[in-house]
C-alpha positions as CSV (number, residue, x, y, z in Angstrom):
1,M,0.1,0.0,-0.4
2,N,2.9,2.6,0.7
3,D,4.3,1.9,-2.9
4,L,1.0,2.7,-4.0
5,N,0.9,6.1,-1.9
6,I,-2.4,4.5,-0.2
7,H,-3.0,5.2,4.0
8,F,-4.3,2.3,4.8
9,E,-4.5,0.0,8.0
10,F,-6.0,-2.6,9.9
11,Y,-6.7,-1.3,13.5
12,R,-9.2,-2.3,16.7
13,G,-12.2,-0.9,16.9
14,G,-13.4,0.6,20.6
15,S,-16.8,-1.8,20.9
16,A,-15.9,-3.9,23.9
17,R,-15.6,-7.1,21.7
18,G,-12.5,-5.6,20.3
19,N,-13.7,-5.9,16.8
20,W,-10.9,-4.7,14.4
21,N,-11.7,-2.4,11.4
22,W,-10.0,-1.0,8.6
23,T,-9.4,2.6,6.7
24,S,-12.2,3.1,4.5
25,L,-10.4,4.5,1.2
26,M,-12.4,7.2,-0.9
27,G,-12.4,7.6,-4.2
28,P,-9.0,8.0,-5.5
29,D,-7.5,5.6,-3.6
30,K,-10.4,3.2,-5.0
31,K,-8.7,4.2,-8.3
32,K,-5.0,3.3,-7.5
33,M,-6.1,-0.2,-6.0
34,L,-8.1,-1.1,-8.5
35,Q,-5.4,0.2,-11.3
36,H,-2.5,-1.4,-9.5
37,F,-3.1,-3.3,-6.6
38,P,-1.6,-7.0,-6.9
39,V,-3.8,-8.8,-5.6
40,S,-1.7,-12.2,-7.2
41,E,0.8,-11.6,-4.3
42,F,-1.4,-11.7,-2.1
43,I,-4.0,-14.9,-3.4
44,P,-1.7,-17.9,-4.7
45,G,-1.9,-19.5,-7.7
46,I,-4.0,-18.6,-10.9
47,R,-7.3,-17.1,-8.6
48,G,-4.9,-14.4,-7.2
49,V,-3.8,-13.9,-11.2
50,D,-7.5,-14.1,-12.2
51,I,-9.2,-11.9,-9.8
52,E,-6.4,-9.0,-10.3
53,I,-7.1,-9.1,-14.4
54,L,-10.9,-9.2,-13.0
55,W,-10.5,-6.3,-11.2
56,R,-8.0,-4.3,-13.7
57,K,-11.0,-4.9,-16.2
58,F,-13.0,-3.4,-13.7
59,Y,-11.3,-0.1,-14.5
60,Q,-11.3,-0.5,-17.9
61,L,-14.9,-0.5,-18.1
62,Y,-15.1,2.8,-15.6
63,E,-12.5,4.6,-18.3
64,V,-15.1,3.6,-20.6
65,L,-17.8,5.8,-18.9
66,K,-16.3,8.7,-17.7
67,K,-15.5,9.7,-21.7
68,P,-16.9,12.7,-22.9
69,S,-18.8,11.1,-25.3
70,H,-19.6,7.7,-27.2
71,T,-20.3,6.0,-30.2
72,E,-23.1,3.2,-30.8
73,E,-19.7,0.9,-31.6
74,E,-18.2,2.0,-28.5
75,I,-21.6,1.7,-26.1
76,S,-22.0,-1.7,-27.7
77,K,-18.7,-2.7,-26.9
78,F,-19.2,-1.9,-23.1
79,E,-22.6,-3.7,-22.7
80,E,-21.1,-7.4,-23.9
81,D,-18.0,-6.2,-22.1
82,V,-19.4,-5.7,-18.5
83,K,-22.3,-8.8,-19.0
84,N,-18.3,-10.3,-19.9
85,W,-17.6,-9.0,-17.0
86,V,-20.0,-9.7,-14.0
87,R,-20.4,-13.7,-15.3
88,T,-16.0,-14.2,-15.1
89,F,-17.1,-12.5,-11.2
90,C,-19.3,-14.8,-10.8
91,R,-17.7,-17.7,-11.9
92,P,-18.1,-21.5,-10.9
93,T,-14.9,-23.5,-10.4
94,I,-14.3,-25.5,-13.4
95,G,-13.5,-29.0,-13.1
96,Q,-13.0,-31.1,-10.3
97,M,-12.1,-28.8,-7.6
98,N,-8.1,-28.9,-5.5
99,S,-7.5,-30.8,-8.8
100,A,-4.4,-30.3,-10.9
101,T,-6.5,-29.1,-14.1
102,S,-9.6,-27.6,-12.5
103,I,-9.4,-23.5,-13.1
104,P,-10.6,-22.2,-9.7
105,G,-14.6,-20.1,-9.3
106,L,-14.1,-16.0,-8.2
107,Y,-17.3,-15.0,-6.6
108,R,-20.1,-16.7,-5.3
109,K,-23.2,-15.7,-7.5
110,E,-25.0,-14.0,-4.6
111,D,-22.1,-11.5,-3.9
112,V,-23.2,-9.7,-7.6
113,T,-24.7,-6.8,-6.1
114,P,-27.7,-4.5,-7.4
115,Y,-24.5,-1.9,-8.5
116,M,-23.3,-4.6,-10.8
117,H,-26.6,-5.3,-12.3
118,M,-27.6,-1.6,-13.2
119,L,-24.3,-1.4,-14.7
120,T,-25.0,-4.6,-17.3
121,M,-28.8,-4.0,-17.4
122,H,-29.8,-0.2,-17.6
123,V,-26.4,2.3,-17.8
124,P,-25.9,0.8,-21.0
125,Y,-29.4,2.4,-22.0
126,C,-28.7,5.1,-20.7
127,M,-25.6,6.0,-22.5
128,R,-27.6,5.4,-25.7
129,Q,-30.5,7.9,-24.1
130,L,-27.6,10.3,-23.3
131,K,-26.0,10.1,-26.4
132,E,-29.0,11.4,-28.8
133,K,-29.0,14.7,-25.9
134,G,-25.8,14.6,-26.5
135,L,-24.5,14.4,-22.9
136,S,-22.6,11.6,-21.2
137,L,-22.1,9.7,-17.8
138,R,-19.6,11.6,-16.8
139,L,-21.8,15.0,-16.4
140,F,-23.7,13.3,-13.9
141,S,-22.8,12.2,-9.8
142,T,-24.6,10.0,-7.7
143,S,-23.6,11.8,-4.3
144,S,-26.6,13.0,-3.8
145,I,-28.2,10.0,-3.7
146,E,-25.2,8.0,-1.6
147,K,-25.4,10.3,1.3
148,K,-29.0,9.9,0.9
149,N,-28.5,6.2,1.7
150,H,-26.5,6.9,4.2
151,N,-28.2,9.8,6.1
152,Q,-31.4,6.8,6.3
153,V,-29.5,4.2,7.4
154,K,-27.9,6.1,10.3
155,L,-31.7,7.5,10.7
156,F,-33.2,4.2,10.7
157,F,-30.9,1.3,11.5
158,R,-28.2,3.1,14.2
159,G,-31.1,4.7,15.7
160,T,-34.9,4.1,15.8
161,T,-35.2,0.3,14.2
162,M,-31.8,-1.0,15.2
163,G,-31.6,-5.2,14.7
164,G,-34.8,-4.7,12.3
165,G,-37.0,-3.1,15.3
166,K,-40.1,-4.3,16.5
167,K,-42.6,-3.7,14.7
168,K,-43.8,-5.7,12.0
169,L,-43.5,-3.1,9.0
170,P,-40.6,-3.4,7.3
171,V,-38.0,-0.6,7.8
172,V,-38.4,0.6,4.1
173,Y,-42.6,1.3,5.4
174,D,-41.0,3.6,7.8
175,I,-38.2,5.2,5.6
176,L,-41.4,6.1,3.1
177,V,-43.8,7.6,5.7
178,F,-40.5,9.0,7.6
179,E,-39.7,11.1,3.5
180,N,-44.0,11.2,3.6
181,R,-44.5,13.7,6.1
182,Q,-41.3,15.5,5.9
183,I,-42.7,16.7,2.4
184,F,-46.0,17.4,3.4
185,Y,-44.2,20.2,6.2
186,L,-42.3,21.4,3.7
187,I,-45.5,22.2,0.9
188,N,-47.4,23.2,3.6
189,N,-44.6,25.7,5.4
190,I,-45.0,23.5,8.6
191,P,-42.1,24.1,10.9
192,N,-40.8,20.4,11.8
193,E,-39.3,21.6,15.7
194,I,-41.3,22.9,17.9
195,T,-39.7,26.7,19.9
196,Y,-40.3,26.6,23.0
197,K,-41.0,30.0,24.1
198,N,-41.0,31.4,27.6
199,I,-43.6,34.0,28.5
200,T,-44.2,35.7,32.1
201,I,-47.4,36.4,32.8
């Protein structure tokens, strides 16, 4: 990590259990990791090499998304490449496990995230729609959505519904009710805080 000029460390958390935590990497450091981290030096054999190649290819896909404009051919190639990337990501072990001729799998199908689904099934469509308007994805940011997600998790999982809460309704219901209430207050100019005032008589 020092060679990549990235600060990263494991440290004991402040909990009574003394669980281990680690440094959160920000955007530029994540990109450096994707580009340069030598996974194959830490995961032995062909699996380590394949994982390293997998994440290098992901970085290449990311670079395509950052381009200011795309041709239809580039979008079609991106669509094909990103689907192949997900297939490689969840490639199972091929052959008899632990035999000399087996090709080890990489990740489980359960590890595929909604972000990967979006990347493969929806982003190429969005790229085509934006291309028609002379735009590209690099003009947009998801930071506001990520911030909203962070606030919701903080409010509902660390606060009111830790561990799922005691209610029978799902947490998503509570989130929607809370947001609807906030919107109602905003539209009707109703303060969502009460200010106490002492009146001397």
